[in-house]
DOVOBA-547991 format. One line per field, with one value per atom (N, C-alpha, C): residue in three letters; x, y, z; atom name. Coordinates in steps of 0.001 Angstrom, whole numbers, padded with zeros to 6 digits. Atoms other than C-alpha are relative to their C-alpha. Example, Ala and Ser with C-alpha at 12.3 -4.5 7.8 and 13.67 -1.06 7.14 Angstrom:
BEGIN
aa: ala;ala;ala;ser;ser;ser
xx: 000890;012300;000900;-000820;013670;-000770
yy: -001190;-004500;001200;-001190;-001060;001090
zz: 000000;007800;000000;-000060;007140;000730
at: N;CA;C;N;CA;C
//
This chain:
BEGIN
aa: unk;unk;unk;unk;unk;unk;unk;unk;unk;unk;unk;unk;unk;unk;unk;unk;unk;unk;unk;unk;unk;unk;unk;unk;unk;unk;unk;unk;unk;unk;unk;unk;unk;unk;unk;unk;unk;unk;unk;unk;unk;unk;unk;unk;unk;unk;unk;unk;unk;unk;unk;unk;unk;unk;unk;unk;unk;unk;unk;unk;unk;unk;unk;unk;unk;unk;unk;unk;unk;unk;unk;unk;unk;unk;unk;unk;unk;unk;unk;unk;unk;unk;unk;unk;unk;unk;unk;unk;unk;unk
xx: 000773;000045;000850;-000887;002746;000819;-000822;004699;-000842;000967;001639;-000112;000192;001113;001091;-001284;004704;000215;-000206;004695;-000831;000934;001683;000608;-000499;003331;001191;-001104;006475;-000434;000534;004504;-000563;000675;002658;001099;-001144;005974;000739;-000659;007395;-000766;000613;004569;-000017;-000160;004620;001259;-001298;008348;-000047;000043;007565;-000652;000703;004999;000766;-000860;007355;001034;-001119;010143;-000672;000742;007552;-000319;000291;006499;001176;-001166;009920;000556;-000418;010801;-000779;000943;007736;000422;-000071;008448;001373;-001461;012316;-000143;000152;011211;-000635;000825;008682;000794
yy: -001276;000094;001191;-001043;002444;000175;-000059;001574;000636;-000575;002295;001481;-001340;005570;000741;-000803;006595;000023;000000;005600;001103;-000986;007780;001351;-001275;010638;000343;-000287;010398;000362;-000351;010446;001443;-001354;013554;000951;-000889;015192;000233;-000235;014498;000887;-000748;015809;001558;-001453;018970;000610;-000483;019335;000342;-000339;019069;001143;-001134;021686;001167;-001060;023963;000291;-000207;023401;000647;-000484;024039;001520;-001288;027290;000930;-000868;028541;000145;-000043;027704;001002;-000956;029524;001403;-001279;032428;000602;-000524;032759;000287;-000210;032456;001239;-001293;035337;001167
zz: 000046;000010;-000120;-000040;001026;-001301;001241;-002184;-001021;001016;-004306;000159;-000304;-002626;-000436;000334;-003034;-001555;001541;-006807;-000508;000539;-007389;000399;-000396;-005379;-000932;000769;-007409;-001536;001324;-010758;000030;-000017;-009630;000217;-000182;-008653;-001347;001285;-011944;-001047;000862;-013732;000351;-000486;-011645;-000537;000431;-012421;-001492;001346;-016071;-000335;000143;-015866;000285;-000507;-014091;-001000;001053;-016751;-001203;001181;-019514;000276;-000394;-017852;-000109;000032;-017320;-001404;001354;-020871;-000788;000763;-022315;000567;-000690;-019950;-000559;000428;-021057;-001602;001382;-024782;-000302;000304;-024682;000301
at: N;CA;C;N;CA;C;N;CA;C;N;CA;C;N;CA;C;N;CA;C;N;CA;C;N;CA;C;N;CA;C;N;CA;C;N;CA;C;N;CA;C;N;CA;C;N;CA;C;N;CA;C;N;CA;C;N;CA;C;N;CA;C;N;CA;C;N;CA;C;N;CA;C;N;CA;C;N;CA;C;N;CA;C;N;CA;C;N;CA;C;N;CA;C;N;CA;C;N;CA;C;N;CA;C
//
């Protein structure tokens, strides 16, 4: 159970990181 929860958290964190990188990239580009 804890492992599953951890895995979900990691995936969410990665998604958030990707979003942040995209935002920063677009911000720098403009």
